[in-house]
N, C-alpha and C positions, 0 to 999 in steps of 0.2 A: 422876551418877554413883552416888549412893546408889540411886536407882531400879533400875538395871542389877544391882547387887549383891542388891537385896533380891528381885529377880525370879528369879535364880539359885539362892537358897536356897529359893524357895516353889516349886519346879519340881513339877510334878504325878507322881503314879506312874506315869500312862502314859508321860509323857516319860523318866521313868528308866527304864521297861521298854524302851521304844524304842531307847533308847541302849546297853543292855545287848544287846539283839538284834543292833542294827547291829554292835556290836564282835564278836559271835559268828560273824557272818556274813562279815565282812570285819576280821579283826584287823589291828592296826597293822603295817607291814612292818618287821620286823627286818632291820636292815643285817648280814649276813653276807657274806664273801667267798665266790665261789664257788668250789668246788673244781675243780680242773684235770683235765679227762679225761685219762685214762691213754692213751698214744698207740696206734693201731691195730697191727695187725698187720704191714700194707704187703706183701700177698702179690704184688700187681703189682709191687713195686719188687724185690721177691726175685726173681720169676721172670725180671725183665728182667737182673739182675745174673747170675742164673744163665745166661740165654741169651747175654750178652754173654762170659763166662767160655769157655763151651761153645764158641762161634763162634772164639774166641781160640785155644783149644786144637785144634780141630779143623782151623782153617785157618792154622795157625803157619806150616807148610812152604810154603804158597803166597803169603803175604803177603810183601810187600817191609818195609823198614824203617820206612817212614812209616806203612804199615798197622798194624805191630805196635805203634808209638807210640801211634798214635790209639787202638786198642782198649786198650792198657793205660792210657790217660790216660782213657777212658770208663769202663772199669772202677773205676778208682781214684776217680773224680768219683761214681759211683754208690752207691760202698761207703761214702764220707765222707758222702753223703746219708743212707744208712741209719744211720750211727753219730750223726749229728747228731740225728737223731729219737728215737733209742732208748737211747743211753748217757747215763748221768747223770755229766756232766762239770761242771769247775769254769767258771766265765764265761770265763776266760782260755783254757783247752783248746778250749770250745765255739767260741771266734772262730776258733781255731787251725784246729780241723777244718773249719768253714765257708770259711775263706779257701782252704784247702787244695784243698776240693771246687769252689771257682768257679774257681781257678786250673788245675786239672786238667781243667774243663770247656773252658776258654777255649784251652787248650793242645792239645784233642781237635779242637775247631772248627777251629782254624789248620792242625792237621794234615790234617784233611779237606779244607780249600781248596786247600793245596799238593798234597795227592794229585789232586784234581779237575783241577788246573792241569796237572801232569805226564800225565795221562792224557788230557786232551781238547784239550790246546794243542800 
């Protein structure tokens, strides 16, 4: 035990210099929490929302009630997705927005299925 401590005390100047260089080349990693990236602009999502709303407005007179409901629910789901990504909400409201978006998407898919059933059966 004494031999090891004595040897550490008698390090050569070359060993000390080598350790200094090693620390300069690869310093010890400091544990810092990575900062979250800000959300992107979501241009594709904005385009899809605008397209869906435009199709809803232009086709409103030609749609039956099932198609109107389907497009309304789809638009609501897309808007909730955008809000969920970009709004700074509390945890409870974030959960509420997420659930509304999922429920609106499920209703839109169900209405699409009913529309297809009525149209082709």
